[in-house]
TIMIDO-801006 format. One line per field, with one value per residue: residue number from 1; residue in one letter; x, y, z of N, C-alpha, C in turn; chain. Coordinates in nm, 2 decimals. Layout:
seq = [NUM | ...];
type = [A | ...];
n.x = [X | ...];
n.y = [Y | ...];
n.z = [Z | ...];
ca.x = [X | ...];
ca.y = [Y | ...];
ca.z = [Z | ...];
c.x = [X | ...];
c.y = [Y | ...];
c.z = [Z | ...];
mol = [A | ...];
end
This chain:
seq = [1 | 2 | 3 | 4 | 5 | 6 | 7 | 8 | 9 | 10 | 11 | 12 | 13 | 14 | 15 | 16 | 17 | 18 | 19 | 20 | 21 | 22 | 23 | 24 | 25 | 26 | 27 | 28 | 29 | 30 | 31 | 32 | 33 | 34 | 35 | 36 | 37 | 38 | 39 | 40 | 41 | 42 | 43 | 44 | 45 | 46 | 47 | 48 | 49 | 50 | 51 | 52 | 53 | 54 | 55 | 56 | 57 | 58 | 59 | 60 | 61 | 62 | 63 | 64 | 65 | 66 | 67 | 68 | 69 | 70];
type = [X | X | X | X | X | X | X | X | X | X | X | X | X | X | X | X | X | X | X | X | X | X | X | X | X | X | X | X | X | X | X | X | X | X | X | X | X | X | X | X | X | X | X | X | X | X | X | X | X | X | X | X | X | X | X | X | X | X | X | X | X | X | X | X | X | X | X | X | X | X];
n.x = [-12.54 | -12.23 | -12.00 | -12.07 | -12.04 | -11.78 | -11.73 | -11.74 | -11.99 | -12.01 | -12.19 | -12.36 | -12.61 | -12.97 | -13.03 | -12.88 | -13.00 | -13.10 | -12.86 | -12.75 | -12.93 | -12.88 | -12.61 | -12.43 | -12.21 | -12.22 | -12.17 | -12.25 | -12.20 | -12.16 | -12.32 | -12.56 | -12.74 | -12.87 | -13.07 | -13.25 | -13.53 | -13.61 | -13.51 | -13.55 | -13.40 | -13.11 | -12.75 | -12.52 | -12.32 | -12.22 | -12.02 | -11.82 | -11.75 | -11.85 | -11.92 | -11.65 | -11.45 | -11.57 | -11.57 | -11.29 | -11.24 | -11.35 | -11.18 | -10.93 | -10.99 | -11.03 | -10.77 | -10.62 | -10.73 | -10.65 | -10.38 | -10.34 | -10.42 | -10.23];
n.y = [-2.57 | -2.63 | -2.46 | -2.23 | -2.26 | -2.21 | -1.95 | -1.63 | -1.40 | -1.06 | -0.82 | -0.50 | -0.39 | -0.35 | -0.41 | -0.63 | -0.87 | -1.07 | -1.19 | -1.28 | -1.48 | -1.65 | -1.73 | -1.96 | -1.91 | -1.63 | -1.30 | -1.04 | -0.70 | -0.53 | -0.30 | -0.37 | -0.43 | -0.20 | -0.20 | -0.39 | -0.42 | -0.41 | -0.63 | -0.95 | -1.16 | -1.28 | -1.27 | -1.55 | -1.50 | -1.23 | -0.94 | -0.80 | -0.53 | -0.21 | -0.08 | 0.02 | -0.09 | -0.33 | -0.47 | -0.49 | -0.65 | -0.89 | -0.94 | -0.97 | -1.21 | -1.39 | -1.39 | -1.49 | -1.74 | -1.85 | -1.85 | -2.05 | -2.27 | -2.29];
n.z = [-1.75 | -1.70 | -1.68 | -1.55 | -1.28 | -1.23 | -1.21 | -1.04 | -0.94 | -0.87 | -0.71 | -0.63 | -0.61 | -0.64 | -0.90 | -0.96 | -0.89 | -1.07 | -1.16 | -0.92 | -0.86 | -1.07 | -1.07 | -0.88 | -0.73 | -0.60 | -0.49 | -0.28 | -0.23 | 0.09 | 0.11 | 0.01 | 0.20 | 0.27 | 0.09 | 0.16 | 0.18 | -0.08 | -0.21 | -0.34 | -0.41 | -0.28 | -0.27 | -0.26 | -0.07 | 0.15 | 0.16 | 0.42 | 0.41 | 0.26 | -0.06 | -0.27 | -0.10 | -0.03 | -0.28 | -0.31 | -0.09 | -0.18 | -0.40 | -0.27 | -0.12 | -0.32 | -0.45 | -0.23 | -0.20 | -0.45 | -0.42 | -0.23 | -0.36 | -0.57];
ca.x = [-12.42 | -12.12 | -11.90 | -12.12 | -11.99 | -11.64 | -11.73 | -11.80 | -12.05 | -12.01 | -12.28 | -12.39 | -12.73 | -13.09 | -13.04 | -12.80 | -13.07 | -13.11 | -12.73 | -12.74 | -13.01 | -12.82 | -12.47 | -12.42 | -12.11 | -12.25 | -12.12 | -12.30 | -12.12 | -12.24 | -12.42 | -12.69 | -12.82 | -12.95 | -13.18 | -13.31 | -13.67 | -13.63 | -13.44 | -13.62 | -13.30 | -12.99 | -12.64 | -12.48 | -12.24 | -12.21 | -11.89 | -11.83 | -11.73 | -11.93 | -11.88 | -11.52 | -11.38 | -11.63 | -11.51 | -11.15 | -11.25 | -11.37 | -11.05 | -10.83 | -11.03 | -11.00 | -10.63 | -10.57 | -10.77 | -10.57 | -10.24 | -10.35 | -10.43 | -10.11];
ca.y = [-2.51 | -2.66 | -2.35 | -2.12 | -2.29 | -2.17 | -1.80 | -1.56 | -1.28 | -0.97 | -0.70 | -0.42 | -0.31 | -0.43 | -0.46 | -0.75 | -0.98 | -1.18 | -1.26 | -1.35 | -1.60 | -1.74 | -1.77 | -2.03 | -1.83 | -1.49 | -1.22 | -0.91 | -0.60 | -0.51 | -0.20 | -0.43 | -0.43 | -0.08 | -0.22 | -0.52 | -0.42 | -0.42 | -0.75 | -1.08 | -1.26 | -1.24 | -1.35 | -1.66 | -1.44 | -1.08 | -0.89 | -0.72 | -0.39 | -0.16 | -0.02 | -0.03 | -0.17 | -0.46 | -0.53 | -0.52 | -0.77 | -1.01 | -0.96 | -1.03 | -1.34 | -1.48 | -1.41 | -1.57 | -1.88 | -1.89 | -1.88 | -2.17 | -2.38 | -2.30];
ca.z = [-1.79 | -1.60 | -1.67 | -1.46 | -1.14 | -1.22 | -1.21 | -0.93 | -0.98 | -0.76 | -0.73 | -0.51 | -0.62 | -0.67 | -1.04 | -0.97 | -0.84 | -1.16 | -1.16 | -0.79 | -0.88 | -1.18 | -1.04 | -0.75 | -0.65 | -0.61 | -0.37 | -0.27 | -0.14 | 0.21 | 0.10 | -0.03 | 0.32 | 0.26 | 0.00 | 0.20 | 0.15 | -0.22 | -0.26 | -0.33 | -0.43 | -0.22 | -0.31 | -0.16 | 0.03 | 0.16 | 0.22 | 0.55 | 0.38 | 0.16 | -0.19 | -0.33 | -0.01 | -0.04 | -0.40 | -0.28 | 0.00 | -0.27 | -0.48 | -0.17 | -0.09 | -0.44 | -0.46 | -0.13 | -0.24 | -0.56 | -0.37 | -0.15 | -0.46 | -0.65];
c.x = [-12.31 | -12.02 | -11.94 | -12.07 | -11.85 | -11.62 | -11.79 | -11.86 | -12.05 | -12.10 | -12.31 | -12.52 | -12.85 | -13.10 | -12.95 | -12.87 | -13.08 | -12.98 | -12.71 | -12.82 | -12.94 | -12.69 | -12.47 | -12.31 | -12.13 | -12.22 | -12.19 | -12.22 | -12.21 | -12.34 | -12.55 | -12.79 | -12.91 | -13.07 | -13.26 | -13.46 | -13.71 | -13.58 | -13.53 | -13.51 | -13.17 | -12.87 | -12.61 | -12.40 | -12.25 | -12.08 | -11.92 | -11.82 | -11.82 | -11.85 | -11.74 | -11.44 | -11.44 | -11.58 | -11.37 | -11.14 | -11.26 | -11.24 | -10.95 | -10.86 | -11.00 | -10.85 | -10.57 | -10.60 | -10.68 | -10.43 | -10.24 | -10.36 | -10.30 | -10.00];
c.y = [-2.53 | -2.55 | -2.25 | -2.14 | -2.25 | -2.02 | -1.75 | -1.43 | -1.19 | -0.85 | -0.62 | -0.34 | -0.41 | -0.48 | -0.59 | -0.88 | -1.10 | -1.26 | -1.33 | -1.48 | -1.70 | -1.80 | -1.84 | -1.96 | -1.68 | -1.42 | -1.08 | -0.82 | -0.56 | -0.40 | -0.25 | -0.43 | -0.31 | -0.10 | -0.35 | -0.53 | -0.44 | -0.55 | -0.87 | -1.19 | -1.21 | -1.32 | -1.46 | -1.60 | -1.29 | -1.05 | -0.82 | -0.57 | -0.34 | -0.10 | -0.07 | -0.12 | -0.32 | -0.54 | -0.57 | -0.64 | -0.90 | -1.04 | -1.03 | -1.18 | -1.44 | -1.50 | -1.50 | -1.72 | -1.94 | -1.93 | -2.01 | -2.29 | -2.40 | -2.37];
c.z = [-1.68 | -1.58 | -1.57 | -1.32 | -1.12 | -1.21 | -1.08 | -0.98 | -0.85 | -0.80 | -0.61 | -0.52 | -0.65 | -0.81 | -1.06 | -0.93 | -0.94 | -1.17 | -1.03 | -0.80 | -0.97 | -1.14 | -0.90 | -0.66 | -0.67 | -0.48 | -0.38 | -0.18 | -0.03 | 0.20 | 0.05 | 0.09 | 0.33 | 0.17 | 0.04 | 0.17 | 0.01 | -0.29 | -0.24 | -0.34 | -0.38 | -0.28 | -0.21 | -0.05 | 0.03 | 0.21 | 0.35 | 0.52 | 0.27 | 0.04 | -0.24 | -0.23 | -0.01 | -0.17 | -0.38 | -0.18 | -0.08 | -0.34 | -0.39 | -0.14 | -0.20 | -0.46 | -0.36 | -0.15 | -0.35 | -0.51 | -0.30 | -0.25 | -0.54 | -0.58];
mol = [A | A | A | A | A | A | A | A | A | A | A | A | A | A | A | A | A | A | A | A | A | A | A | A | A | A | A | A | A | A | A | A | A | A | A | A | A | A | A | A | A | A | A | A | A | A | A | A | A | A | A | A | A | A | A | A | A | A | A | A | A | A | A | A | A | A | A | A | A | A];
end
């Protein structure tokens, strides 16, 4: 599926593992570290901040990258 490489998946819980495995561009919010013992599949990247601030970190990074491309 060539389209899947155009999407970023962001998750913050153990139930996101299947998506982390499926999406090459996967981001985990930093609070995943609290579940380290329960995770078999990690995202490609982890944010520095936890919870909502971690999601905002991803959004800022994507917007900044988009601005550089435009």
